[in-house]
C-alpha positions as CSV (number, residue, x, y, z in Angstrom):
1,M,141.5,3.6,38.0
2,L,139.5,6.8,37.4
3,N,141.0,8.5,40.5
4,V,144.6,7.9,39.5
5,A,146.7,9.6,36.8
6,V,143.9,11.8,35.7
7,Q,146.3,14.6,34.8
8,Q,148.9,12.3,33.2
9,D,146.8,10.5,30.6
10,A,144.3,12.0,28.2
11,A,142.1,9.0,27.9
12,V,141.9,8.5,31.7
13,A,141.3,12.2,32.1
14,S,138.4,12.1,29.6
15,A,136.8,9.2,31.4
16,Q,137.2,11.0,34.8
17,N,135.6,14.1,33.4
18,S,132.7,12.0,31.9
19,R,132.2,10.5,35.4
20,W,131.6,13.8,37.1
21,A,129.8,15.5,34.1
22,S,126.7,13.5,33.1
23,G,126.2,13.1,29.4
24,A,127.8,11.6,26.4
25,S,131.3,12.5,25.2
26,V,131.7,12.8,21.5
27,F,135.1,12.9,19.9
28,L,135.8,14.4,16.5
29,H,138.9,12.7,15.2
30,S,140.6,11.3,12.1
31,R,142.2,7.9,11.6
32,L,145.5,9.4,12.8
33,D,144.7,10.5,16.4
34,D,142.4,7.7,17.7
35,M,140.1,9.8,19.9
36,N,142.8,12.0,21.4
37,A,140.9,14.1,24.0
38,G,141.5,17.5,22.2
39,T,138.2,17.6,20.4
40,R,135.7,16.3,23.0
41,I,132.1,17.5,22.9
42,L,129.9,16.9,25.9
43,A,126.2,16.2,25.2
44,P,124.2,16.6,28.5
45,P,121.1,14.4,29.0
46,G,117.7,15.9,28.3
47,M,119.3,18.4,25.9
48,A,119.8,18.7,22.2
49,T,123.3,19.7,21.1
50,D,123.9,21.2,17.7
51,V,127.5,21.1,16.5
52,S,128.7,22.6,13.2
53,M,131.9,21.2,11.9
54,G,134.6,22.3,9.5
55,Q,137.0,20.1,7.6
56,S,140.6,21.0,6.6
57,V,142.9,19.2,4.4
58,F,146.7,19.5,4.8
59,K,149.0,18.5,2.0
60,E,152.7,19.0,2.3
61,T,155.8,18.0,0.4
62,N,158.2,16.0,2.5
63,F,161.9,16.4,3.2
64,P,163.7,18.6,2.4
65,Y,160.9,21.2,1.9
66,T,158.9,20.5,5.1
67,N,159.5,18.4,8.1
68,C,156.6,16.0,7.5
69,S,156.5,12.3,6.6
70,K,154.5,10.4,4.0
71,M,154.9,7.2,6.1
72,S,153.4,8.7,9.3
73,I,150.2,6.9,10.5
74,T,149.8,8.7,13.8
75,D,149.0,12.3,14.7
76,S,152.1,14.0,16.2
77,S,150.3,14.9,19.5
78,L,149.2,11.3,20.0
79,C,152.6,10.0,19.0
80,K,154.2,12.2,21.7
81,L,151.6,11.1,24.2
82,N,152.4,7.4,23.5
83,C,156.1,8.1,24.1
84,V,155.2,9.5,27.6
85,R,153.0,6.4,28.2
86,R,155.9,4.2,27.2
87,A,158.2,5.8,29.7
88,Q,155.6,5.6,32.5
89,A,154.8,2.0,31.7
90,I,158.5,1.0,31.8
91,E,159.7,3.2,34.7
92,C,156.5,3.2,36.9
93,C,154.7,-0.1,36.1
94,G,157.8,-2.3,35.7
95,M,156.9,-3.5,32.2
96,S,159.5,-4.8,29.9
97,D,160.7,-2.7,27.0
98,L,157.7,-1.8,24.9
99,P,158.4,-1.6,21.2
100,I,156.9,1.3,19.4
101,A,156.9,2.1,15.7
102,L,155.5,5.0,13.8
103,G,154.1,6.4,17.1
104,R,152.0,3.3,17.9
105,F,152.2,0.3,20.1
106,D,151.6,-3.3,19.1
107,T,148.3,-4.7,20.3
108,L,148.7,-5.8,23.9
109,K,146.8,-8.8,25.4
110,A,145.6,-9.6,28.9
111,E,143.0,-11.9,30.5
112,D,140.1,-10.8,32.6
113,P,139.0,-12.7,35.8
114,G,136.8,-14.9,33.7
115,G,139.7,-16.0,31.5
116,E,138.6,-14.1,28.4
117,E,141.2,-12.3,26.3
118,I,141.4,-8.5,26.3
119,R,143.1,-6.5,23.6
120,Y,144.3,-3.0,24.2
121,Q,146.9,-0.5,23.0
122,N,147.4,1.8,25.9
123,P,150.0,0.1,28.1
124,L,148.9,2.1,31.2
125,L,145.7,0.0,31.3
126,G,147.9,-2.9,32.3
127,C,149.4,-1.1,35.3
128,N,148.5,-1.9,38.9
129,M,146.4,1.1,39.8
130,L,146.3,0.0,43.5
131,D,150.0,0.9,43.9
132,P,150.1,4.1,46.0
133,N,153.3,5.3,44.3
134,L,152.0,5.0,40.8
135,A,150.4,8.4,40.6
136,K,153.6,10.1,41.9
137,C,155.7,8.3,39.4
138,F,153.3,9.2,36.6
139,A,153.5,12.9,37.6
140,E,157.3,12.8,37.7
141,K,157.5,11.4,34.1
142,A,155.0,14.0,32.9
143,K,157.1,16.7,34.5
144,Q,160.3,15.3,32.8
145,D,158.5,15.4,29.5
146,S,157.5,19.0,29.9
147,E,161.1,20.0,30.8
148,G,162.5,18.2,27.8
149,E,164.3,15.4,29.6
150,I,162.4,12.5,28.0
151,C,160.7,12.0,24.6
152,L,163.1,14.2,22.7
153,N,162.7,14.8,19.0
154,G,163.6,11.4,17.3
155,A,165.7,13.2,14.7
156,T,167.8,15.2,17.2
157,L,171.4,15.7,16.1
158,M,170.8,13.5,13.0
159,T,172.0,15.1,9.8
160,E,170.4,14.2,6.4
161,G,171.8,15.4,3.1
162,Y,169.9,16.2,-0.1
163,S,170.7,17.5,-3.5
164,K,169.0,19.4,-6.3
165,L,170.5,19.5,-9.7
166,I,174.1,20.6,-9.0
167,F,173.4,21.9,-5.5
168,S,173.8,19.9,-2.3
169,Q,172.9,20.8,1.3
170,S,172.1,19.1,4.6
171,K,169.7,19.6,7.5
172,T,170.0,18.6,11.1
173,G,167.0,17.5,13.2
174,W,164.7,17.0,10.2
175,Y,162.8,13.8,9.6
176,Q,164.0,11.6,6.7
177,T,161.7,8.7,5.7
178,T,164.0,6.6,3.5
179,D,163.2,2.9,4.0
180,S,166.0,0.8,2.7
181,N,164.9,-2.3,4.6
182,N,161.4,-2.2,3.1
183,N,159.7,-2.8,6.5
184,D,157.6,0.4,6.4
185,I,159.7,1.9,9.2
186,P,162.1,4.8,8.3
187,D,165.8,4.1,8.6
188,Q,166.2,7.2,10.7
189,E,163.6,5.9,13.3
190,E,165.4,2.5,13.5
191,E,168.7,4.3,14.1
192,S,167.0,6.5,16.7
193,A,165.6,3.4,18.5
194,T,169.2,2.0,18.9
195,I,170.2,4.9,21.1
196,E,170.2,3.5,24.7
197,M,171.5,6.5,26.7
198,Q,171.5,10.2,25.9
199,C,172.6,13.5,27.3
200,V,169.8,15.7,28.6
201,W,169.6,19.1,30.4
202,P,166.6,20.5,32.3
203,E,164.9,23.4,30.7
204,A,166.4,25.9,33.0
205,L,170.0,24.9,32.1
206,R,169.6,23.7,28.5
207,F,170.2,27.1,26.9
208,L,173.5,28.9,27.0
209,P,173.9,32.6,27.8
210,D,173.9,33.4,24.1
211,G,170.5,31.8,23.7
212,K,171.7,28.7,21.8
213,E,171.0,25.1,22.9
214,E,173.6,22.9,24.4
215,P,175.3,21.2,21.4
216,K,175.4,17.8,23.2
217,Y,171.7,17.8,24.0
218,G,170.4,14.4,22.8
219,R,173.8,13.0,22.0
220,K,174.6,9.3,22.8
221,C,176.5,8.8,26.0
222,T,177.6,6.1,28.5
223,E,178.1,8.2,31.7
224,D,177.5,11.7,33.1
225,T,181.0,12.8,32.2
226,D,180.1,12.7,28.5
227,C,177.6,15.4,29.1
228,K,179.7,18.4,29.9
229,S,178.4,21.9,29.2
230,K,179.9,23.8,26.3
231,N,180.9,26.8,28.5
232,G,182.9,24.5,30.9
233,D,180.8,25.4,34.0
234,S,180.4,22.2,36.1
235,D,177.1,23.5,37.6
236,R,175.6,23.4,34.1
237,N,176.7,19.9,33.1
238,G,173.9,17.6,31.9
239,K,173.2,14.0,32.9
240,C,173.2,10.7,31.0
241,V,169.8,9.0,31.2
242,K,167.9,6.3,29.4
243,A,166.9,7.4,26.0
244,Y,163.2,7.9,25.3
245,R,162.7,9.4,21.8
246,A,159.6,10.5,20.1
247,F,159.9,10.0,16.4
248,C,156.8,12.0,15.6
249,P,156.8,13.8,12.2
250,N,153.6,15.5,11.1
251,P,151.8,13.5,8.3
252,C,152.1,15.0,4.9
253,D,148.5,14.4,3.9
254,Y,145.8,14.3,6.5
255,L,142.3,15.6,7.5
256,K,141.5,17.7,10.5
257,Y,138.1,18.4,11.9
258,S,137.2,21.5,13.9
259,V,134.2,22.7,15.8
260,R,133.0,26.0,14.4
261,S,130.0,26.6,16.6
262,Q,128.0,24.7,19.3
263,G,124.6,25.2,20.8
264,V,122.6,23.4,23.5
265,Y,118.9,23.6,24.1
266,P,116.2,21.4,25.9
267,L,114.7,18.5,24.0
268,S,111.3,19.4,22.5
269,S,108.2,17.6,23.9
270,S,107.6,16.0,20.5
271,A,111.1,14.5,20.4
272,V,110.8,13.2,24.0
273,T,107.4,11.6,23.2
274,L,108.7,10.0,20.0
275,M,111.8,8.5,21.7
276,A,109.8,7.3,24.7
277,S,107.3,5.6,22.4
278,Q,109.9,3.9,20.4
279,E,111.9,2.6,23.4
280,L,108.7,1.4,25.1
281,A,107.6,-0.5,22.1
282,W,110.9,-2.2,21.8
283,A,111.2,-3.0,25.5
284,T,107.7,-4.4,25.5
285,H,108.5,-6.6,22.5
286,Q,111.7,-7.9,24.2
287,A,109.9,-8.6,27.4
288,T,107.5,-11.0,25.7
289,E,110.3,-12.7,23.7
290,A,113.3,-12.9,26.1
291,P,113.1,-10.9,29.3
292,D,116.4,-9.4,30.6
293,P,116.4,-8.5,34.3
294,A,119.4,-6.1,33.8
295,E,117.5,-4.1,31.2
296,R,116.8,-0.6,32.5
297,W,113.8,-0.1,30.2
298,K,110.6,-1.7,31.3
299,P,107.7,-2.8,29.2
300,R,104.6,-0.6,28.8
301,C,102.1,-0.9,31.6
302,A,98.9,-2.7,30.8
303,R,95.6,-0.8,30.7
304,D,92.8,-1.4,33.2
305,P,89.8,-2.6,31.1
306,T,87.4,-0.9,33.4
307,S,88.9,2.5,33.7
308,N,90.9,2.4,30.4
309,S,94.0,3.7,32.2
310,F,97.5,2.3,32.7
311,V,98.1,0.2,35.7
312,D,101.3,1.5,37.3
313,T,103.5,-1.2,38.8
314,P,107.2,-1.3,39.6
315,S,107.8,-3.7,36.7
316,C,106.5,-1.4,34.0
317,F,106.6,2.1,32.6
318,T,103.7,4.4,31.9
319,N,104.1,7.0,29.2
320,E,104.9,9.7,31.7
321,E,107.5,7.6,33.4
322,A,109.1,6.7,30.0
323,Q,109.3,10.4,29.1
324,A,110.9,11.3,32.4
325,F,113.4,8.4,31.9
326,V,114.3,9.9,28.5
327,L,114.9,13.4,29.9
328,E,117.2,11.9,32.5
329,N,119.2,9.5,30.4
330,Y,119.0,10.5,26.7
331,A,120.8,13.2,24.8
332,L,120.4,14.3,21.2
333,I,123.4,15.6,19.2
334,N,123.2,17.0,15.7
335,L,126.5,17.0,13.8
336,Y,126.6,18.8,10.5
337,Y,129.0,20.8,8.2
338,Q,128.5,24.5,8.5
339,D,129.0,24.8,4.7
340,F,130.2,22.8,1.8
341,E,133.5,24.5,1.7
342,Q,136.8,22.7,2.5
343,T,139.9,24.5,3.6
344,V,143.0,23.1,1.8
345,L,146.5,24.0,2.9
346,L,149.2,23.2,0.5
347,R,152.9,23.5,1.3
348,D,155.2,22.8,-1.6
349,A,158.5,23.9,-3.2
350,A,158.3,27.6,-4.1
351,I,160.2,26.9,-7.4
352,D,160.1,23.5,-9.1
353,T,162.8,22.1,-11.3
354,V,161.3,23.4,-14.6
355,T,160.7,26.9,-13.2
356,L,164.3,26.9,-11.8
357,L,165.8,26.0,-15.2
358,G,163.6,28.5,-17.0
359,T,164.7,31.3,-14.6
360,L,168.4,30.5,-14.8
361,G,168.2,30.2,-18.6
362,G,166.3,33.5,-18.9
363,N,168.7,35.4,-16.7
364,L,171.7,34.0,-18.5
365,G,170.3,34.8,-21.9
366,L,169.3,38.3,-20.9
367,C,172.6,39.2,-19.2
368,V,175.3,37.3,-21.0
369,G,173.6,36.0,-24.2
370,F,173.8,32.4,-23.0
371,S,171.5,29.9,-24.7
372,I,171.2,26.3,-25.7
373,M,173.2,27.0,-28.9
374,T,176.0,28.2,-26.6
375,I,176.1,24.9,-24.9
376,V,176.1,23.1,-28.2
377,E,179.0,25.3,-29.4
378,W,181.0,24.5,-26.2
379,I,180.4,20.8,-26.7
380,E,181.5,21.2,-30.3
381,L,184.6,23.1,-29.3
382,G,185.5,20.4,-26.7
383,A,185.1,17.7,-29.3
384,F,187.4,19.6,-31.7
385,A,189.9,20.1,-29.0
386,L,190.0,16.4,-28.2
387,L,190.3,15.5,-31.9
388,S,193.1,17.9,-32.4
389,M,195.2,16.5,-29.5
390,P,197.0,13.9,-31.8
391,F,197.9,16.6,-34.3
392,F,199.2,18.9,-31.6
393,Y,201.2,16.5,-29.5
394,F,202.5,14.1,-32.1
395,G,203.3,16.6,-34.8
396,I,200.8,15.2,-37.4
397,K,200.4,17.7,-40.2
398,M,197.1,19.6,-40.1
399,P,195.3,21.0,-43.1
400,Y,195.3,24.8,-43.3
401,I,195.0,27.5,-45.9
402,K,198.2,28.0,-47.7
403,R,199.9,31.2,-48.7
404,I,198.6,32.5,-52.0
405,N,199.4,35.3,-54.3
406,E,197.9,36.8,-57.3
407,D,199.5,34.4,-59.7
408,S,198.6,31.2,-57.8
409,S,196.2,28.7,-59.4
410,P,193.0,27.9,-57.6
411,I,194.3,24.4,-56.6
412,D,197.1,26.0,-54.7
413,V,194.7,27.3,-52.0
414,L,194.3,23.8,-50.7
415,D,196.7,21.9,-48.6
416,E,198.3,18.9,-50.5
417,D,196.7,16.4,-48.0
418,V,193.3,17.9,-48.5
419,A,193.6,17.9,-52.2
420,I,194.6,14.2,-52.2
421,V,191.7,13.2,-49.9
422,L,189.2,15.1,-52.0
423,K,190.9,13.9,-55.3
424,V,190.7,17.4,-56.7
425,R,191.9,17.7,-60.2
426,E,192.7,21.0,-61.7
427,D,190.6,20.4,-64.8
428,E,187.5,20.0,-62.5
429,I,188.0,23.3,-60.8
430,L,185.2,25.8,-61.0
431,S,186.5,29.3,-60.2
432,V,184.5,31.6,-58.0
433,Q,185.4,35.1,-57.3
434,L,185.6,36.5,-53.7
435,T,185.8,40.1,-52.9
436,P,188.6,41.3,-50.6
437,S,186.1,41.8,-47.7
438,A,184.7,38.3,-48.1
439,Y,188.3,36.9,-48.2
440,V,189.2,38.8,-45.0
441,C,186.1,37.3,-43.3
442,V,187.1,33.8,-44.4
443,C,190.7,34.3,-43.3
444,V,189.7,35.6,-39.8
445,C,187.3,32.7,-39.3
446,A,190.0,30.3,-40.4
447,R,192.5,31.9,-38.0
448,V,190.1,31.5,-35.1
449,Y,189.5,27.8,-36.0
450,I,193.2,27.0,-36.4
451,C,194.1,28.7,-33.1
452,A,191.4,26.7,-31.3
453,M,192.9,23.6,-32.7
454,G,196.3,24.3,-31.2
455,V,198.2,25.7,-34.3
456,T,200.2,28.8,-33.3
457,K,201.2,30.0,-36.8
458,T,199.2,30.5,-40.0
459,H,200.2,31.7,-43.4
460,M,197.5,33.9,-44.8
461,R,197.5,37.3,-46.4
462,V,195.0,39.5,-48.1
463,P,195.8,40.0,-51.8
464,K,195.8,43.5,-53.1
465,T,193.2,42.6,-55.7
466,H,190.5,39.9,-55.9
467,M,191.4,36.2,-55.8
468,H,190.1,33.1,-57.4
469,A,189.3,30.2,-55.1
470,H,188.3,26.7,-55.8
471,A,184.7,25.9,-55.0
472,H,185.7,22.9,-52.9
473,A,188.2,25.1,-51.0
474,S,185.5,27.6,-50.2
475,R,183.3,24.8,-48.9
476,I,186.2,23.4,-46.8
477,I,186.9,26.8,-45.3
478,V,183.2,27.4,-44.5
479,A,182.8,23.9,-43.0
480,S,186.0,24.1,-40.9
481,T,185.1,27.5,-39.5
482,G,181.5,26.7,-38.7
483,L,180.0,29.3,-41.2
């Protein structure tokens, strides 16, 4: 297995490298990438390896601000690799359709020659590595992936809409994680999984002369005739192939480790002596309790009582032999954080809802004098307009200020209907005196109110001298005009 598909699978390549380079492979990874071979550290035997690490935290806001997903449980690179593995297992190994969700396979099961159950998640481990055509098929699928013919973006040509306040927009090719079925799988991924055939173009033909991508790239199809090029050139037509899609959004909240510095130096003599003594003591104890023929460590050699030296035999180790064994087979690795600082990358909306409302309100107030009171006044005007509809359309008499003259009594300034409703009697009238300027102000405000209510004519005039108005009438005029 180690000689096959070394360039097609990261896990196999890592094992192959470890075979030819002696030492221990150490992987720095989070729970999302499952030892993907991108952060491998080789610790050679007989050497001490110091590795200083850094930790970064990424927090992003999901659709429509960024193209991440809060439901993602797999690193995007591992998710894309699993998509290629799926295509290789189905096309090259003859496996049945392998379900994949959120970038991960279900746990696969097999039996070893002894009949014991083996559980694994990489489907390529179940392939017959003795097949001479397997490596060629693996390489072909890896090439198709690099040219964009398989494992397309799972959200290709899918349009999702969104709205903010009174604004609405849509984006194509972005990941949306709405889960209406409550099965922890996005609806968009389930829709993407139902696509059986899709149009693809090789990388050399996928882009039109104007630099844009073929609009049918990734579209569902049934035959090659459904994949005609936009410019009509038959030599640039695509082909309809089995759909392998990689629904691999970046997680919105995840950790990432990085190697900031690395140093290698020989093990000190004190460290070698300490490790050899500990291993010899344990191996000697185990040899007296339950000897294991397959154990590579041997018990400590016994001392010759006459010469007080160790008796060297093939079935035991002296101190020198134990130390040599440590130098050939043991490696020391020190992992530590370079500092106590953590890099945090936040990607969020540039303007939240409260800031947006404050900005709009401030600009409207500065430029046109718009405010909350303006909104209240418009609501009030609309309510008055609705209430005036019966008066306007059905001819119902509306109260208004009557024509007055210098000889009119205070009660005459009221409409008869208003006077009846208020039960105003002339002997209860308290006269107040309005100056001509105040009367003009009241009349103008009343005219505006009456016009707003749908009345086209009013009967008002300014007296040459002062006038007496009823106190109730003044209050009615003030109330009706909003003063």
